[in-house]
N, C-alpha and C positions, 0 to 999 in steps of 0.2 A: 842431374842428368836423368836418373832413373825415375825421378818424380815426374819430370816432363812428358816421359814415354807413357807413364801411367795416365797423366792427364789427357794426353793425345788420344789414347786408346779409348778413354772415357768418352771423349767428343765424337770419335767414330762409332761408338756403339750407342750414342744418344743418351749418356747419362752425364751426370754431374755430381757424382758422389764425392769427389775430392776436389777441393777447392784450394786456391793459392793461399798459402799461410801468410803471404806478405802482399796484400792487395796494393794495387798502384794508387797512389796519391794523385788527386785532381790538383787544380790550381789553388794555391794558398796552402797546400799541405793537407787538404781535406781528404780523407779516406773514401774512395768510391767503393761502397759495399753494396751491390745490388739487392741483396736479400734485406739488409737493414733499411735501405730507402723503400723498398716495397712495403715491409712491415710498418714503418713510419707513415707510409702514404695510406695504406689500409685503416690504421688507428685514427689518422686525422679524419678520413672520410666517414669512419663509423661515427666519431664523436660528432662530425657536422650533421650527419643524417639524424642522430639522436636529438640533437639541440633543435633543428629545424621541426622535426616532429613534436617535440615537446612544446616548443613556442607556438606553433600553429594550433595544437590541441588546447593549450592553455588559454591562448588569445580567444580563440572561437568558443569557448565553452559559455561565457556569459553571453557573448553575441547570439548564439544559437538559442538560449533560453529566453532572452528578451525578444528575439525575432519570432519565436514560436506562439507568442502572445497574439491574441486578436481582440481589438477594441478595449485593450487593457486587462484582458482575462485570458485564462488558458481554456480552450475548447475542449481539450483532452483531459483525461485524468491523470494528475501527476503521481499518484501513487502507482498506477499501472505502468508508467513510463519509468518510475524508479525500480519497479519490479523487472522489467525487461533489462534494465542496466545490470542489475544484479544476476540475472540468468545468463546474459551475455558473458560477463566476466567469468562465471562459473564454467560456462562452455569452453572459453579460451582456456582456463586452467586446466580443464580435463585434455584438451588437445595437446597442451604442452606436457602434461603428464603422460599421455599416450605415446609421445615421441621420446620421452625419457625410458618408459618400459621398453620400447623397441630397441633402444640403443643399450641400455644397462641391464634390463630384466627387471622383474619386480623383487625388491628388497624389503627388508624391515623398515627402512626409512622412506621408501617411497610408494608403500602400499597404501590403499584407501581404508582398509579395515583398521579400526582402532578400538580404544577403550572409552568408557564415559567419562573417566577422569581426565583424559585428554581433551574430549570434545567439549565438556561443560564449561570450559573458559570462554568460549567463542561467542555466545549469546550476548555478552557485555558489551564488546566492541560493535557487534552487528546492531545492536540496538541504538548505540550512540550515533553511528553512522547513518542509520534510518532517519532520526530526527534531524541530524545535521543536513543530510541530503535532501529532505523535504523543506527545510527552511530556506535552502538556496533558490528555490522556487518562488517561495512568497516574499523573499526579500527584494525581488524585482518589482513589487508594487510600490516600492519607496526609493529605490535607487536605480540608476541606469548602468548599463554594462561597464563603462570605464570606472565608475565609482565602485563597483562590485569587484572588479580586478585590483583596485587599491586596497579596499578595505579587507579582502580575504587574506592579505598579507598579515593581518593581525594574529593569525594562528602560529606565526612564528614566536611571538611573544608568549602565548599561552603554553605552547609546546616547550619553550625553554624554562619557564617558571614551574611547570609541572615536572619536568625533569630534575629539577633542583628539589622539589619537594618529595616526589615518589622515588626516584632513583638516587637521590642525594649526590647529584652531580654538581659540582661547583661550576659557577658561571664565571668566565673571564670579564675583566674591566671592558674589553672590547665589546663583548656580547651585551653587557649591560648598556653601554654607550649605543649599541645598535638598537636595542629595544626603544631607548628614549627617541633616537632619531626616526625611528619607525612610527612612533605615536605622533611625533610632530608632522612628519611627512604626510600621514593619512589625514591628519586634521587640517593641514595647509591645503592639500588637493581639493578638500571639500568647502573651503571658504568661499563665499558668495558676496562679491562686491557690489552687485547690481540689484540687491534686495535688502530688505529690513532684516532678514534672516542672516545671522552670521554664518551658518553652515547651509550648504545645499541639501544634505541628506536630512531628513526628519529623524527625529529622536528614535521613532520606531525601527528605521533603518540601522541606526547605530546599535540599538539593543539586539537586533537580529544578529548583526555581524560580530558582536561580541560573543553571544550564545553560540553561534556557529564556530568561532575561534576556539572557544573553551571545549566544545564537544569534539572538534577535530582535533584538538591537542591531546585531551584525555584519551581518546580512542587510538591515536597514534602511539603514544606511550604505552598503553596497555597492550596494544597488539605486539610491540617490540617486546615486551616482557614475555608474552606468549611465545613468540619466536624464538628467543634466546633461552628460554626454558628448556628446549630441546633443539639445539642449533644444528644437529645433523638431519633434522626432519626436512624432507622436501619441501620447499616453499610452495609448490603448486598444490600439494596436499593440504597444507595449512590455509592457503588462500580458497581451496575448494569448501572446506568446512566453514570458513568465515562467510563466504558468499551464500553457501546453503542456509544458514541462519538468516542472513539478509533477506532471502527470498521469502523464508517463513514469516519473518516479521513484516514484509511487505505485503504478503497475501493478508494478514491481520489487519494492516492499515487499510487496504482495499475494502474489506469486509466492513469495517468500522466508519469509514470515511466516504467512499464512493461506490458502496454496494448498489443502491438504487439506480444511480446514473449508469453504472456498467451493466446491470441487468437489463434495464430499459433500452439503453442505446448501443450497447456492445462494448466490448473489451477495448476495441480500436477507434471508438468514436472520437471525433476531431483530430485524428492524426494526419500528419501532412509530410511532405518530404523533408521539411525543416526538423519536424519532431523526430523522425527516423535519424536523421543526420545527428542531432542533439544526443540520442541514446547511444549511437555508435561512438560518439565523441567522449562521452562520459566513460564508457567501458575501455575505449583505448587509452585514455588519460592515465588510468591506473597502471595499465601495462607500460606505457611509456616513463613513467616514474621509476618502475622496476628495472627498465633497461638503462636509465640514467645511473642508477645505483650499481649497476653490473658493468656497464661498458664505458661510462664517463665518470664525472666527478662533480663536487659541488659547484665549482665555477659554472658548469654547464647550466646548473639550476639557476644561478645568479643571472646570467646572460638571458636565459630563457624567461625569467620573471620580469626583467627590465624590458626586453623587446616587447613581450606580450602586453604590458600595460600600455606602451605606446601604439602597438598595432591595434588594440582593442579601440583606443580612441580615435585613430585615424579612420577605421572601418565605421565606427559608429557616427562619425561626421556625416558619412554618405548615406548610411542606412536609416539613422534615427534623428538626423539634424543635431548632433551633439555639438556644442560649441566649446572649442578648445580654449581655456582661459589661462592666464599666467600663473594664478595660484595652482591650477591643476598641473601644469608643466613643472613648476618648481617643486611641488608636493611629490610628484613622480620621481623626480631626480633624487630627492632626500630618500624616498622609499628604496630606490635602486642602490644608494650608497649604504644604507642601512642593512640591506640584505647582503651586500658584499662583505660589510664588516662582520656580520653574524657568521658568514661562511668562513671568513678568515680567522676568526675567533675560534671556531671548532678545530680549525687545522692546527692553530698554535696550542691548543689545550693539552 
């Protein structure tokens, strides 16, 4: 009785500090807890938004690169575009860091000032990412957007094997099975039944895809080693220094590869709305992956990867006249299953 008076008083005063300790049950004995329902609803909404964002960014990445070509070549400097991607990611990291300073203040773990011993490890992954990111432009001279979306999943294999070699992590039988399936799926998707060539993608495309996978895997594993060396360090600070070296290396690439072109035609020569969208897409993709790690889980990545492959193929049919073949569909399905098995193997490990 006393409890009910307190609760009524709370209602009169517009407060809900005290809740019924025995919430009413709905049909079937299901407890109707408004706060639980709201929390689950917001979590589902957050995961859905992150999944959709990652899927759209992933699927449009290859499409935008292929679309930015004119008459089979890039009118703009790919090194300048890559430099702007690193600059935008660095700016986004700083914005996130400013928000942290405003909320928590400047601490030992989130301040930008540091020592050379901490910073000197970042040039290695920055250099690896430089070469990998530049290769992803040149691979489109040999593959189309759907094939790129399929082949870039090879970095799952390289990352897993490098984890085994560098970090001495044991791979489960499920993960080894996933790697085998992934290789079969990538090969099946590239089979060409309408030509004398067995595979649609030429050897140069496969070679670039393998090199990109190795560079991406090694850079990812090395970056994880850096981050875990000082786990309390703010991730935005670590990303800032990684992107700073990325900007420095891209300046070097511009000077050695496109210096005359940039000096004669200007830094933004050949840029179009598609090029700008591509740069923003590349920068936001890195942010989206971080959001998945924080707000979602590996299954989200699986769904995003699978849907992105299909979405890329469908959009490419309208933009580039891509022909959806049975080997491509079957290969995409096998790749999707292998990605799921790899994620499941990580959970069970």
